[in-house]
C-alpha positions in Angstrom: 36.6 -48.1 19.9 33.4 -49.7 18.3 31.3 -47.9 21.7 32.8 -44.6 20.7 31.5 -45.2 16.8 28.4 -46.3 17.5 27.6 -43.2 19.9 29.3 -41.1 17.4 26.5 -43.1 14.8 23.6 -42.7 17.0 24.3 -38.8 18.3 23.8 -38.0 14.2 20.6 -39.8 13.9 19.4 -38.2 16.7 20.3 -34.8 15.5 18.8 -35.3 12.0 15.5 -34.0 13.2 17.2 -31.1 15.3 19.3 -30.6 12.1 15.8 -30.4 10.0 14.0 -27.9 12.9 17.4 -25.4 13.1 17.8 -25.4 8.9 13.6 -24.3 8.6 14.3 -21.6 11.6 17.5 -20.2 9.1 15.3 -20.5 6.3 12.8 -18.5 7.6 15.3 -16.1 10.1 18.3 -15.4 7.1 14.8 -14.3 5.0 15.6 -17.1 2.4 11.5 -17.2 2.5 11.8 -14.0 1.3 13.0 -14.3 -2.3 12.7 -18.4 -3.0 9.0 -18.8 -1.2 8.3 -20.6 1.6 8.9 -24.4 0.6 11.5 -23.5 -1.9 9.4 -23.9 -5.1 7.8 -20.6 -5.4 10.7 -17.6 -5.8 9.6 -14.2 -6.2 10.7 -13.2 -9.3 11.0 -16.2 -12.6 15.1 -16.0 -12.9 15.6 -17.0 -9.0 15.9 -20.7 -8.9 13.8 -23.2 -7.3 16.2 -24.1 -4.3 14.5 -27.5 -2.8 15.7 -30.2 -3.6 18.7 -29.2 -4.1 22.3 -31.2 -3.9 23.4 -30.1 -0.5 27.2 -30.0 -1.3 26.0 -27.8 -5.0 24.0 -25.5 -3.0 26.6 -25.0 0.4 28.9 -24.2 -2.5 26.9 -21.6 -4.1 25.9 -19.9 -1.0 30.0 -19.7 0.1 31.1 -18.3 -3.0 28.4 -16.0 -3.4 29.3 -14.8 0.4 32.8 -14.6 0.0 32.3 -13.0 -4.0 33.9 -15.4 -5.3 30.4 -15.7 -7.3 29.1 -12.0 -8.2 27.2 -13.3 -11.2 22.9 -13.4 -12.5 21.1 -12.4 -9.0 23.9 -12.9 -7.1 24.0 -9.0 -5.7 20.2 -9.6 -3.9 21.6 -12.5 -2.1 25.2 -10.6 -1.2 23.1 -8.4 1.0 22.2 -11.2 3.4 24.7 -13.8 3.3 27.5 -11.8 6.2 24.4 -12.3 8.4 24.9 -16.2 7.9 27.3 -18.0 9.4 29.6 -21.0 7.0 27.7 -23.7 9.7 24.6 -21.9 9.0 25.3 -22.6 5.6 25.9 -26.3 6.0 22.5 -26.7 7.9 20.5 -24.3 5.2 22.1 -26.6 2.5 21.4 -29.7 4.1 17.3 -28.6 4.6 17.1 -27.7 1.5 18.1 -30.9 0.3 15.5 -32.7 1.5 12.6 -30.6 0.6 11.0 -32.3 -1.9 11.5 -30.5 -5.2 
């Protein structure tokens, strides 16, 4: 049992750089960069949020809510148009990536 837990923990540690690379790729591929800036700190429009360093669980919840339509206020219409292209698993990776960016 200890070996299984140790192996799982090691797998997570080794996967962290891969997740960061995946997050960066997703951020570019899913066009987040177009509105939030290449580093998540310089949005295209002043009313768009700076998302670098955002709490991962919060960012994930916001993206999921925009995708489902549970959140439809503010500038969510712009994101609604692309969120159907992002899977829930990709949202989780994006949220983790954003949380690691310097704010």
